[in-house]
N, C-alpha and C positions, 0 to 999 in steps of 0.2 A: 170440716164439719162446723156448722154454725148453730148456735142456740140463742134464743131470746126469751126472756121471762121478766115478770114484774112481781115485786113483793111489796105488800103494804105492811110496814113496820110500825108498831105502836110505840114509837119513841120520837122525840124531837129531832129535827134534822141535824142540830148541833151535836147531839149525842151519837147519832149514826155516823156523822163525819168523823168525829173524834175516834170512834171505834174502828172505822175502816183504815185509819192511819196508825193504829196501835199494833205493834209487832206481836204482843201477847195474844191479841184477838185473832190476828191472821194465823198465827201458829196453831191455835185451838180450832180454827175453822177449816184449815187445809186438811182434808182427809189423809191420814197416814203420815202427817208431818212429824218428824222426830226432832228436828231442830230448825231454828230460824234465827239468824243473827245478822245484824246490820242496822241500817237506818233508812228512813224514807228517802233522803237525799242520795245516799250511796247505793241503795238497793239492798236486798237481803240475800244471804247465802242460805240455801235450804237443803235439808236431807229429808226425802219423802219415800216411804216404802209403800209399794202398791202391788196388787195382784190383778192382772188383767187376763181373764180366762185362765189358761194353764201356766202363764208366764208370771213369775214373781220377780220383782227387781227393786233395788234401792236406787233412787235417782238422786243425784247431787246436781245442784244448779243454782240459778239466780232468779229471784223474784223482784220485779221492778214496779214502782208506781210512777206513772208519767202523765202527761197532759192534764196536770192538776189545775182545776178551776176551783179555788177555795170554797168549800161548803156546798159545791154543786156537782162536780163530776171529776172523774179520774179514769185512768186505764191501769189495770193490773195485768202484768204479763210475766210469764215464767218460761224457762227452758231448762230441761234437765237431761243428763245422760245417765243411762242405766246399764252401763257396761255392755255385755254381749246381748242384752235384751233390746238395746237400741236407745232411741231418744224420744222425748215428748216435749212439745211446746204448745203454748196457747196463751190466750189472754181474754180479758173482758173489759169492755167499756162500760163504766158504771155511772148512772145519772141519778141524783137525788132531787126529789121535788117535795116541797112541803104540801101536806094535805090535812084535812080535818082529822085530828086524833093521831097525827104522826107524820111519817115520811113514806113516800112512794119511791122505791128503789127499782130501777129498770137496768137490766144488763143485756148486752149483746156479746156473746162469747164465741170463740172459735178455738179449735184444737187440731193438732196434727201429730202423727207419730211416724217413726221410721225404724228400720232394723227388724229384728226378730218379731217384735210386737206388731209391726205393720202386717205381717203375714197372717195374723189372726182373722183378718177380714173386716171390711168396713162396717158391717152391721154390729159386730161385737164391739169394735172400737167406738162407734157412734153411741151405742147404748152405754158404754162405760163412761164416756165423756159427759153425757147428759146426767148420769147418776152422780158423777164427781161434782159438776157445777151445782146441781140441785142440793147435794149434801153440804157444800161450802156455804151456799146462801141460806140454807135452813139453819145451820149452826150459827151463822152470823146473826140471823134474825133472833134466834133463841138467846144469844149473848146480850143483845141490846134491849130486847123487850122486857118490860117489867113482868114478874111472875103473875099469873092470874091467881084468883082466890084459891083454887084447888092446889096449885103448885106451892103457894105460900103456906097453906095448911099442912102440906106434906113435908115442908122443910123441917118441921119439928120432929118428924118421924126418924128415929135413929137408923133404921134400915136404909132409908134413902140418904141420910146424912153420911153414912159410911161408904156409900158408893163413890167410885172414882169419877163418875159422870158429872160434868159441869151442870149446874142448875140454871134454869131460865132466868135471864136478867143478871147474870154474874158480872158482866162488864159494868152495867149501870150501878150496881151496888158497890163495885170497886172504886168508881169515880165519885161516888156519893150522890148519884142522880136520882 
């Protein structure tokens, strides 16, 4: 299965690049990620819990960043084993381009599965893979974009402040951007 999409992120290319190399950002953006340890050079060991249709599994595996062209592009790839549920693997080629007011992020992703989860049917798997990629890049965009006025005003609201959900622009505030 192949997926292609473009995101217009309201953050400088340098901020977007720094975020995509940051393991804390990756951990927060990978849906179901319970842990992510390692480095850009060595790769990351990940534990990801997912439910695909009726099959629930905890996948352990490796996430690698490769084909790195500083500040412009890279490839994120991962492969995980989920015990009796089977395996999943995939990757995305990510390209960053400066644009007025921010960065255009384009990705071409592909995914495949095997084992018990492969028996669920290609439509369910394709739908799940699209949802997963979309959720990753939505979370990534929310992490690096500055909060809009409505989000900034709500930040003072204690109900929202108490929520476990990361607020828009959390990475940018973390690095002081």
